[in-house]
C-alpha positions in Angstrom: 0.0 0.0 0.0 1.4 3.4 -1.1 1.4 6.3 1.4 -0.4 9.2 -0.4 1.7 12.0 1.2 1.9 15.6 0.0 5.3 14.8 -1.4 3.9 11.9 -3.4 1.1 14.1 -4.9 3.6 16.8 -5.8 5.9 14.2 -7.5 2.8 12.9 -9.5 2.0 16.5 -10.5 5.4 16.9 -12.0 5.0 13.7 -14.0 1.6 15.0 -15.3 3.1 18.4 -16.1 5.8 16.7 -18.2 3.2 14.5 -19.9 5.3 11.4 -19.2 2.8 8.8 -20.0 5.1 5.8 -19.3 6.0 7.1 -15.8 2.4 8.0 -15.0 1.2 4.5 -16.0 3.9 3.0 -13.8 2.7 5.0 -10.8 -1.0 4.2 -11.5 -0.2 0.4 -11.8 1.0 0.5 -8.2 -2.2 2.0 -6.8 -5.6 0.5 -5.9 -8.7 2.2 -7.5 -9.6 3.6 -4.1 -6.1 5.2 -3.8 -6.4 6.7 -7.3 -9.9 8.1 -6.4 -8.3 9.7 -3.3 -5.5 11.3 -5.4 -8.1 12.8 -7.7 -9.4 14.9 -4.8 -6.0 16.6 -4.7 -5.7 17.3 -8.5 -7.5 19.8 -10.7 -9.9 18.6 -13.4 -7.4 18.6 -16.2 -4.8 16.7 -14.2 -7.4 14.1 -13.2 -8.7 13.7 -16.7 -5.1 13.2 -18.0 -4.5 10.4 -15.5 -7.9 8.9 -16.1 -7.3 8.4 -19.8 -4.2 6.4 -19.1 -6.1 3.8 -17.1 -7.1 0.5 -18.6 -10.8 0.0 -19.0 -11.5 -2.2 -16.0 -9.5 -0.1 -13.6 -10.9 3.1 -15.0 -14.4 1.8 -14.3 -13.5 0.8 -10.7 -11.9 4.2 -10.1 -15.0 6.0 -11.4 -17.3 4.3 -9.0 -14.9 5.1 -6.1 -15.1 8.8 -6.7 -17.7 10.8 -4.8 -20.7 11.9 -6.9 -19.6 15.5 -7.5 -16.1 14.6 -8.7 -17.7 11.8 -10.9 -20.0 14.3 -12.5 -17.2 16.8 -13.2 -15.1 14.1 -14.9 -18.0 12.7 -17.0 -18.8 16.2 -18.3 -15.2 16.3 -19.8 -15.7 13.0 -21.7 -17.8 12.2 -24.8 -20.7 9.8 -24.2 -19.1 7.2 -26.6 -16.0 7.2 -24.4 -18.1 6.8 -21.2 -19.9 3.8 -22.8 -16.9 2.0 -24.2 -14.3 2.8 -21.6 -16.4 2.6 -18.4 -19.9 1.1 -18.8 -18.6 -1.8 -20.9 -16.2 -2.7 -18.1 -18.6 -2.4 -15.2 -20.8 -5.0 -13.6 -24.5 -4.4 -14.4 -25.4 -3.0 -10.9 -22.5 -0.4 -11.0 -23.4 0.5 -14.6 -27.1 1.1 -13.6 -26.0 3.2 -10.5 -23.9 5.3 -12.8 -26.7 5.8 -15.4 -29.1 6.9 -12.7 -27.0 9.9 -12.1 -27.4 11.0 -15.7 -30.3 12.6 -17.6 -32.5 10.5 -19.9 -31.0 11.8 -23.2 -27.4 11.0 -22.0 -28.5 7.6 -20.8 -30.0 6.8 -24.2 -26.9 7.9 -26.1 -24.5 6.0 -23.9 -26.7 2.8 -24.2 -26.6 3.1 -28.0 -22.7 2.9 -27.8 -22.5 -0.2 -25.7 -21.1 -3.1 -27.7 -22.8 -5.9 -25.8 -26.6 -5.7 -26.5 -27.4 -8.2 -23.7 -25.5 -6.0 -21.2 -27.3 -2.9 -22.4 -30.6 -4.8 -22.0 -29.7 -5.7 -18.4 -28.9 -2.1 -17.6 -32.2 -0.9 -19.0 -34.1 -3.6 -17.0 -32.3 -2.5 -13.8 -33.1 1.1 -14.4 -36.8 0.3 -14.1 -36.4 -0.6 -10.4 -36.6 1.9 -7.6 -32.9 2.5 -6.5 -33.9 1.9 -2.8 -35.1 -1.7 -3.5 -33.4 -5.0 -4.0 -34.1 -4.8 -7.7 -32.3 -1.4 -7.9 -29.3 -2.7 -6.1 -28.8 -6.1 -7.7 -26.5 -7.2 -10.5 -27.2 -9.8 -13.1 -23.7 -11.4 -13.2 -23.9 -14.8 -11.6 -23.3 -18.5 -12.2 -26.6 -20.2 -12.9 -27.1 -24.0 -13.6 -30.2 -26.1 -14.2 -31.3 -28.7 -11.6 -31.6 -31.4 -14.3 -28.0 -31.0 -15.6 -25.4 -33.7 -14.9 -22.3 -32.7 -13.0 -20.0 -32.8 -16.1 -22.4 -30.5 -18.0 -22.7 -28.2 -15.0 -18.9 -27.8 -14.7 -18.7 -27.1 -18.5 -21.4 -24.4 -18.3 -19.9 -22.9 -15.2 -16.5 -22.5 -17.0 -18.2 -20.6 -19.8 -20.2 -18.3 -17.5 -17.2 -17.6 -15.3 -15.2 -16.1 -18.1 -16.9 -12.8 -17.8 -17.0 -12.6 -14.0 -14.6 -11.1 -11.6 -15.9 -12.8 -8.4 -17.9 -16.0 -7.9 -19.8 -16.2 -4.6 -22.4 -18.9 -5.1 -23.7 -21.2 -7.8 -27.5 -20.8 -8.1 -29.7 -23.7 -9.3 -32.9 -23.1 -11.3 -35.6 -25.3 -12.8 -36.8 -25.2 -16.4 -39.0 -22.2 -15.7 -36.0 -20.2 -14.2 -37.4 -20.4 -10.7 -34.7 -20.5 -8.0 -34.5 -24.0 -6.5 -31.3 -24.2 -4.6 -27.6 -23.4 -4.2 -24.8 -25.7 -5.3 -22.0 -25.8 -2.8 -18.6 -25.9 -4.5 -17.6 -28.8 -2.2 -20.3 -30.9 -4.0 -18.5 -30.3 -7.4 -15.4 -31.9 -6.0 -17.0 -34.8 -4.0 -19.7 -35.7 -6.5 -18.1 -35.5 -9.9 -20.4 -38.1 -11.5 -23.7 -37.3 -10.0 -26.6 -37.9 -12.4 -28.4 -34.6 -11.7 -27.6 -31.4 -9.8 -30.9 -31.5 -7.9 -29.7 -34.5 -6.0 -26.7 -32.7 -4.4 -27.9 -29.0 -4.3 -28.8 -27.3 -1.1 -32.6 -26.7 -1.3 -34.7 -23.7 -0.2 -31.9 -21.1 -0.3 -32.3 -17.7 1.5 -33.5 -15.2 -1.1 -35.0 -11.7 -1.2 -37.7 -10.3 -3.5 -36.9 -7.6 -6.1 -39.3 -5.2 -4.3 -37.7 -5.6 -0.8 -36.2 -2.5 0.8 -32.4 -2.3 1.1 -32.7 -2.3 4.8 -34.5 -5.6 4.7 -31.8 -7.0 2.4 -29.0 -5.9 4.8 -30.8 -7.6 7.7 -31.1 -10.9 5.7 -27.4 -10.8 4.8 -26.4 -10.0 8.4 -28.7 -12.6 10.0 -27.6 -15.5 7.8 -23.9 -14.4 7.4 -24.1 -14.3 3.6 -21.6 -12.7 1.2 -24.3 -12.6 -1.5 -28.0 -13.1 -1.7 -30.1 -14.1 -4.7 -33.0 -11.9 -5.8 -36.3 -13.4 -7.1 -39.4 -11.9 -8.7 -43.0 -12.3 -7.5 -43.2 -15.9 -8.9 -39.9 -17.1 -7.7 -37.8 -16.7 -10.8 -34.1 -15.8 -10.3 -33.4 -12.3 -11.6 -30.2 -11.2 -10.0 -27.9 -11.2 -6.9 -26.8 -8.7 -4.4 -23.3 -8.8 -2.8 -22.3 -7.7 0.7 -20.1 -4.9 -0.6 -23.0 -3.3 -2.4 -25.2 -3.5 0.7 -22.5 -2.0 2.9 -22.0 0.9 0.5 -25.7 1.6 0.6 -26.0 1.3 4.4 -23.1 3.6 4.9 -24.7 6.2 2.6 -28.0 5.8 4.4 -26.3 6.2 7.9 -24.6 9.4 6.6 -28.0 10.8 5.5 -29.6 9.9 8.8 -26.8 11.4 10.8 -27.1 14.6 8.8 -30.8 14.6 9.1 -30.5 14.1 12.9 -28.1 17.0 13.0 -30.5 19.3 11.3 -29.1 19.2 7.8 -31.9 18.8 5.3 -30.0 17.3 2.4 -26.8 15.3 1.7 -23.7 17.6 1.8 -20.0 17.0 1.8 -17.1 19.1 3.1 -16.2 19.8 -0.6 -19.6 21.2 -1.5 -19.8 24.9 -2.3 -21.0 27.6 0.1 -24.5 27.9 -1.5 -25.1 24.1 -1.2 -24.0 24.0 2.4 -26.1 27.1 3.3 -29.3 25.8 1.8 -28.8 22.4 3.5 -28.4 24.0 7.0 -30.6 27.0 6.9 -34.1 25.4 7.1 -33.7 23.9 10.5 -31.8 26.9 11.8 -34.8 29.0 10.8 -37.2 26.6 12.5 -35.0 26.7 15.6 -35.1 30.5 15.5 -38.9 30.4 15.4 -38.9 27.9 18.3 -36.7 30.4 20.2 -39.0 33.2 19.4 -41.9 31.0 20.6 -40.1 30.4 23.9 -39.5 34.1 24.3 -43.3 34.8 23.9 -44.0 32.1 26.5 -41.5 33.6 29.0 -42.8 37.1 28.2 -46.3 36.0 29.3 -44.9 35.3 32.7 -42.9 38.5 33.1 -44.7 39.3 36.4 -43.6 35.9 37.8 -40.0 36.7 37.0 -40.3 40.1 38.6 -41.6 38.6 41.8 -39.0 35.8 41.9 -36.0 36.4 39.6 -34.4 33.1 40.6 -36.9 31.3 38.4 -34.7 32.4 35.4 -31.7 30.4 36.7 -33.4 27.1 35.9 -34.6 27.8 32.4 -31.5 26.2 30.8 -31.8 23.2 33.1 -35.5 22.5 32.1 -34.9 23.0 28.4 -31.7 21.1 28.2 -33.0 18.1 30.2 -36.1 17.8 28.1 -34.2 17.9 24.9 -31.6 15.3 26.0 -34.3 12.9 27.3 -36.3 13.2 24.1 -33.3 12.6 21.9 -32.3 9.5 24.0 -35.8 8.0 23.7 -36.1 8.7 20.0 -32.6 7.4 19.2 -33.4 4.0 20.8 -36.7 3.8 18.9 -35.1 4.8 15.6 -32.4 2.2 16.1 -35.0 -0.5 16.8 -36.9 0.5 13.7 -33.7 0.5 11.6 -32.6 -3.0 12.6 -36.1 -4.4 12.7 -36.0 -5.3 16.4 -38.9 -3.0 17.2 -41.9 -4.5 15.4 -45.4 -3.0 15.2 -46.9 -5.6 17.7 -44.3 -4.4 20.3 -45.2 -0.7 20.1 -47.4 -0.7 23.2 -44.9 -2.6 25.3 -42.1 -0.2 24.2 -44.2 2.8 25.3 -44.8 1.1 28.7 -41.1 0.3 29.1 -40.1 3.8 28.2 -42.7 5.2 30.6 -41.2 3.1 33.5 -37.7 4.2 32.6 -38.9 7.8 32.4 -40.5 7.5 35.8 -37.3 6.2 37.4 -35.1 8.8 35.7 -37.5 11.6 36.5 -37.7 10.6 40.1 -33.9 10.5 40.5 -33.3 13.8 38.6 -36.0 15.8 40.4 -34.9 14.5 43.8 -31.3 15.5 43.2 -32.5 19.0 42.2 -34.9 19.2 45.1 -32.1 18.5 47.6 -29.8 21.0 45.9 -32.4 23.8 45.9 -33.7 23.0 49.4 -30.3 23.3 51.1 -28.6 25.9 48.9 -31.4 28.2 47.8 -33.7 27.8 50.8 -36.7 28.9 48.6 -39.5 26.5 49.0 -41.5 27.8 46.1 -38.6 27.5 43.6 -37.6 24.2 45.0 -41.1 22.7 44.5 -41.7 24.3 41.1 -38.3 23.3 39.6 -38.5 19.7 40.9 -42.1 19.1 39.8 -41.4 20.7 36.4 -38.3 18.5 35.8 -40.3 15.4 36.8 -43.1 16.3 34.3 -40.7 17.4 31.5 -38.7 14.1 31.7 -41.9 12.0 31.6 -43.3 14.0 28.7 -40.0 14.1 26.7 -39.5 10.3 27.1 -43.0 9.5 25.8 -43.0 12.1 23.1 -39.5 11.0 21.9 -40.9 7.4 21.7 -44.1 8.2 19.9 -42.8 10.6 17.3 -40.4 8.3 15.4 -43.0 5.5 15.5 -45.6 7.9 14.0 -43.2 9.1 11.3 -42.3 5.5 10.4 -46.0 4.7 10.1 -46.4 7.7 7.8 -43.4 6.5 5.7 -41.3 9.5 6.8 -37.7 8.9 7.8 -37.9 8.4 11.6 -34.3 9.8 11.9 -36.0 13.2 11.7 -37.1 12.6 15.3 -33.6 12.4 16.7 -32.7 15.9 15.6 -33.8 19.5 16.1 -37.5 18.6 15.8 -37.4 16.8 19.2 -35.1 19.4 20.8 -37.2 22.4 19.8 -40.5 20.8 20.6 -39.4 19.6 24.0 -37.8 23.0 24.7 -41.1 24.8 24.1 -43.3 22.3 25.9 -40.8 22.2 28.8 -41.0 26.0 29.2 -44.8 25.9 29.2 -44.8 23.2 31.9 -42.3 25.1 34.0 -44.2 28.4 33.7 -47.6 26.9 34.5 -46.4 24.9 37.5 -44.5 27.9 38.8 -47.6 30.1 38.4 -49.8 27.5 40.0 -47.5 27.3 43.1 -47.0 31.1 43.4 
């Protein structure tokens, strides 16, 4: 593995400046596609394009898919569609090619497809583009070893050799019947130990784990994790084998999904990278900042309505951050647990009521401990019975409310087909802050 230091990048720049093709190729041959993609982030567009055109087709395709989306778009704009088709798409697996095509407009897609030499590959890509990209069908590839259950072992081995010529990796050998329905998986050990078996169906592993083309990516990842698979076959509604999904494809998708959810929970309304321009980053952050500002103004109106209470007892203001901060923290904790349960499918719809009961009990314990500690603190240090009672009761009520609210909101959003990760961000914090202030003010006024 080569260390991509600043000195290394500068030396590469000198090679590019001198247009030394032989030396540049020698350097690129030493690097993995992911390393080359990392180098491209340090080069300008002309330098990156020069290096790109020196790569062989297969490595060029791998590097292209390793680039982030913005860099990939910049590079593709510099290249003719015919070059994109013959240099990249022709050398990609069908799932990667479909992912690339989804990033392009329809006219560009059609032109690129028209330049693809392999008509069958072009047809596979068109078929994959019909699927929603968030489903198993949108993630799957069509490259796989497929044999018929009625073949003899010698014929099976012969057919496998032919199919394997165009494949980089072989994970499983899938067995189908005459109607192309998935019937089993042929373990490679069986090829060695049963060289003369009459038919494949006698030695195949029946009833393999499979996912449907309409299944969500989250469901696919759970299947792969649960059964420790490196690849999983995809079937249609009548059980016909239509593709396969590999673990690396799933991990890439899950990583991107987690990044989106993390940004959403942080109050960022769209995917952004550190390399994005100022306008993109501003428009991604501003919406929730404005909502937060409105929440703050709402809080100020609530507090303004109790101006006389503050005038009578100014010490009330000391505990506003405590009430608001505690409610926000409790709400985020509760919602984070629920969102995690929904994401990994451990929290099912039939368990919703029991989860609410469990969260209520936890909230009751936490609220009792927190309010008791604050009660003792105020009782001995402030000596103000009114403040002591109002702050303690308010904290107790706020913790209970925030826990239940933080539990119900992500469940409701999930039911409405809205990303529940929204409930772990500013939405919960702002709402709990406002409700917490109202509870504090009303309890304080009632005890005054």
